[in-house]
N, C-alpha and C positions, 0 to 999 in steps of 0.2 A: 504599058503595064510593067510593074516591077515584079520580076521573078526572083525569088530568094530561096535557095536550097541550102540546108545546113544539116550536118550529122556529126555527133560527138559521142564518144564512149569513154568512160573512166572505169578503171578496175581497182577495187580496194580489197585487201586481204585482212580479215579480222581473225585473230587468234587469241584464244584464252585457255591457258593451262593445257596446251597440246592439241586442243580441238579447234578447228577453224572453219570458217566460211569465207567465200569470196563473193563480194557484192559488185555488181556491174550497173552503172548509171548510164542511161542512154537518152539522148535528145535528138529528135529528128523532125525537120521541117521540110515539107514538100508541097507544092501546089497551093500555098496559102494555108495549109493545115499543119498543125504541129502536135507532137505527142512526146511525153516523157515517160520513162519506164525504169523500174528498178528490178533486177533479177538477183536471186541468191543461188549460189552453187555450193555443193558439198566439196569435201576434200578430194574426192575421186573425179570431180568434174561434172557430176550430174546436176541438172537444174532442179532446185528444190521448189522455188516459187517465183512468181513474176506478178508485178502490179503495174498497170499501165493507166495513164490518165492523159487527157487532152491539155494542151498548153492554153493558157488564157491569152487574150489579146495583148495585155500589158507585158507578159512574159515574152511573147513573140517579138514585140516591139523592142524590148531591151536586148534580146539575143541578136536581132538583126542589126542593132547599133553596136554590137560587140561590148555590151555592158554586163557587169556581174549582177546576177540575180540571187540575192541571199535567200536561203531556205527553199530552193527550187524543188528539191526532192523530199522535203520534210513530210508532206502528206502521203507520198508513196511509201516511204519507209515506215511511217506509222501504221499504214494499212497492212504491211507485211507482218508486223509483230502480232503474235497470237493474242487474242483477247482474253482477259481474265474472267473466268466464270464466277459469278457471285453465288454464294450458297443461299439456299432458300431461307426465307424469313421464318418459316415454321420449323421448329425443332421439337423433337420428341423429348418429353420430360418424364423421368421415372418418379412415381410417387413413393415416398418413403412410408413404410408401415411399421 
């Protein structure tokens, strides 16, 4: 049996006009199961949000062969971003008299 264990964390600081967030990317493979996660922290170190997803078989295969996986965290980061709420289609109209 092939037992492969892997753990990796990257920390990125994002600052825009004095305000900042820290984003942490995590990859963990143990016992044949893998997960990827993205966490966001505020300036004072409190965790704001976390999104976690399972790794696909192709992603696990590439990581075990030490190959680069482009766009690995793209779906997690997209899920972290707030969704834009669409205004209702019905709008009130004033009648002119």
